[in-house]
N, C-alpha and C positions, 0 to 999 in steps of 0.2 A: 796479780801480776805474774806473768809466766817467767820461766827461767831465761836468763840472758844467754842467747845462743846466736851463732851466725844464722841469719835469716835473709830471705829474698825481700828486702825492705822496699825495693822499688822495681816496677816492671814497666816496660814501654815497648811499643812496636810501631812500625810504619810500613805501609804498602803504597805502591804507585797508584795514581788516579786512573790510569788507563786500564780498561777491562778487555780481555780477549776471550771470546766465547768459542764454543766448539765448532761453530760454522765459519770461523775466520778463514779467509782465503789462504793464509799461510799453511793451513792443514789440508789443502786440496789434494796434494800429492799423496799424503798419508791416507786420507779417506778413500782415495781411488785404489789404494793398495792394502786395504785391510784395517785401516785405523790403528788403534792401539793394541789390536790383537786381543788375546784372552787374558793378558796380564795388566795392561795399563787402562784402568777404568775408574769412573767415579767422579768426574769433574764436569761442572757446568760453566765455571768461569775461572780465570786466573788473572792476577795483576801483572802488568808488564811495564818496564821502564820505557819512557818516550825518548825520542832523539834529544840529545843534550842532557839527559839524566844519567846518573851513574850510581855506584854503590853508596856514595855519600848522600845522595838524595834521600836514601832510606835510613842508613846507619846513623847519621847525625840526629835526625829528629827522634829516632827510636831511643838513642842514648839520652837525649835531653828529656824525653818523657819519663824515662826510668829515674833520672836524677830528680826531677820534679816530684815524682811519686814518693821517692825516698826522703824528700825534704832536704836534699844536699846540693852543694855547689860543685862545680868542676874542681875547685881547689881542694875539696875534701877527699878526692879519689887518690889513693896511693898505689893502685895497680890496675892496669887495663889488660884484660884477657879476651881472646876471641878469634874471629876470622872474618875477613872479607873475601868472599868466594864468588866469582873468580877475580882476583886482583889483576890490575893491568900489568903489573910487573911480576916476574917469577919470584923476585925478592927485591925490596922489602914488601911485606904485605900492606894492603890498603888500610889496615888497622892503624898504621903509623900516621896516616893522614887524618884519621878520626881524632887521634891524640892532639894533633895540631889545631884542627877546627873547633874542638871542644874547649881548647885552652887549658888542657890538663897540665899540672905542674911538671917542671923538668925532672923532679925527683920521682915521678910516676913512670915506671918502666912499662913497655909494651911487650906483651907475650902472645904472639900469634900461635894458634894451635892448628897444625895441619892434620886434623883428625876429622876428615870430611863427614858431614851429616851429624856427627855426635859431638862437635866441639863445644856446644853449649853445656851439655851434661858434664863434659870433662872440665870446663871452666868453673862451673859451680862446685864440683868436687875439689878442685885445687883451691878455690877461694875459701871454702869451708875449712880446709886443712890449715891454710896459712893463717887465717884469722884465729883459729883455735890455739895455735902455738905462738901467737903474738907477732907474727911476721908481717901482717897486713891488718888494716883497720876497715877500710871501705874499698871494696873491689867492684869494678864495673866489668861485666861480662856482656859482650856484644857479638852477635852473629848476623851477617848480611849475605844475601845470595842474589846473584843476577843471572841465573842459569838460563833464562829465556834467550840469552845471547850466546849460550855455549852448548847448544844441542843442534843436531842436524834435523831439519824438518822433513827428512826422508826416513827417519827412524821412529819406531813406536814410542820410545820414551819421551820424545819431544812434546807429545800431547799433554804430558803431565806438568810441564815446567811452569813455575810462577816465581816472580821476584818479590822479595820482602826482607825486612830486618827486624830483629827482636833484641831486647836488652834487659838486663837485670842488675841491680845493685845488691851486693851481698855485704851485710854489716852485722855487727853485734846488736841484738835488739831483744827486748822483753815483750814485744808486741806479739802475743800468741796467735793473732789472726794472720800473721805472715808465715809463709812456708819456710820450714827448715829442712835440711838434708838429714834424713834418718839413716839411709843405707844406699848402697850402689852395688850392682853385680854386672860383670861383663863376661861375654863369651867371645873369644877371638880364634878364628880358624883361618890362618893365613894360607892354607892350601888353595884358597880361592883367589889369591893374589894374581892380578893380571887378567881377570875375567871381566872386570869393570874398571874403567880408567878414563882419565881426561888427557888428551893430547891432540896435536894437530896432525893432519895426514900430509904426506909428501905428494906433490903434484908435478906433472911433467912440465919442465920449463919451456917457454917459448921466447926467443929461439933456443934450440937445444944447448948452445954454448953458454947460456946464462947459468947462474948459480942455482942451487936447489931452492925450491919454493915449497911453502907449507900453508895449509889452511890454518885458520884460527883454531885454538883449542876447543874441542867439544867432547861431550861425554859418549864414550863407546861402551856398548854391552855386546860381548862376543856370544857365540852360540853356547859356550860353556858358562857365560855369565847369566844366560836365561835359566840354565839349570841351577846356578847359584841362587838366583832369585827365588826359584821354586823350592829348592832343597833347604838352603840356609834361611832365606827370608820367611817362608811360610811355616817351616817345621821347627827349625832350631831357635830362631830369634825369640819367640815368645817364652821359651824355657828360661830366659834370663829373668823375665817377670816372675815366673813360677818360683824360681829359686830365691829371689829377693823377698817375695811375699812369705814363702815358707820359713825363711830365716827369721822373720819378724812376727811369726804367728798369725799371719793374715791370709785371707782368701780374696778372690775377686769381688765378692759381695761387700768387702770393706773399703774398696778403693774406687776412685775415678782413674781413668786411663787416657793419656794423650800420647801420640806416637808418630813416628815417621809416616808420612801419608803420600807415598809415591803411587799408591793404588788402593782402591776399595777392596780389591782381592786380598791384599795383605790385611787390611783393617778388619775385614769380615772374618778372616781365619783366626786372627788374634782374639777378637771378641768372643768367637765361638769357644775357644779354648779357655780363656781367662774368665769370661762372664763378669766383667766389671759392673759395678753399680751405675757407672756413668761413663760414656765415651765423649771426650772433648775433642771434636774434630772440626776442621774448617776446609776439608778437602773439596767440597762442592763449590765453594766461593773463592778459595785461594790456591787450590790444587797443591802441587808438590813444591814447597818452599825450601827443599833440601835442608841445609843446616840451620835455617832460620825457623823451621816449623815449630819446634817446641817452645822457644821463647815467645814467638808470636802468639801461639795458642794460649800460653799462660797469661799474657798481657791483654789479649782480646777477651778472655773469658768473663772477667768481673762484670762488664757492661752488657755482655751478649749471651752468655751461657754459664752462669755462676756455678762453680764446682760445689757440690753438696756434701760429699764425704770429706772426712778430715785427713784422709790419706790420698795421695795422688802419685801414680807411677808414670814415668816418662820414658818411653822406649825409643831409642835412637839406633840407627844402623850405620854400617860403614862398608864400603865396597871391597874390602880386602879379605875376608869379610869379618865384621864384628857386630855385636849387638850389646847395647848398654842400657840397663834398666835402673833409673834413678828414682828412689822412693822418697817423696816429700811428705812432711807431716805438719799439721797446725793444731792448735788447741780447739776443742769443740766450740762452735759458734753459739 
């Protein structure tokens, strides 16, 4: 019997049924003007929400699947952490609706994490700490992303967008086959703040005397943001993995890796540097699921690409910019 530790006792994910391929007409403008350029590459398919579907279409079943995998009921959860991105309201976050639809107890608080792309890593870190000090018992961490509705299809990054949700239950457990958080290392360089962001654009009102009008929020990458992508994303971000491995006496040969998958350009650069024993990636079939990528990959893996090493590093990025490397461990199988 392994030591009783906070572990990922349940995993779940959900993706929409609709598949968008690279030759979808929505990409016609982009393909006529250079496609994804030299940065946004590596996708064959991505899942997209259909009309009438929304974040709850994915987040609710992902959370239910995680609860089922953990053998728990909604009434057992005493903390809900995560993010629905992009929520229909600036505040409160859609995570609050998930609380309602799951039927979580009134005593279970909702803690939305506005840490785009890496909220799952942050949620697991918080859950682990709170359980260790006795402030929580069963924590549900959920990340959902509907970014196919929040990109301009005249921008290169739009070709990468996919919708998905992933979830994990973190609880005290002596089941050594379940992942536990061993370490975490983050790099934050906020000098890049404002180079990548989500907002609507002002448009000229018709008639002119009408009030100001704005487009829906969508993801912007400025010219400086492209340099951020190359400089921070390709060069700096993987050093978070190097640092957390070094701190724990490990090398790439000891670990599997899953990571933010906005482009195969990034993944290929990171694999070349880290040389992991296994790369867990769904970029060709699910594309860039933004903040949902890591929990989806963790939940997808057992039935589709089982992780073989007993260490797993999860690299998440953020647009301001930050990189977070979460190191998970399990007992030898």
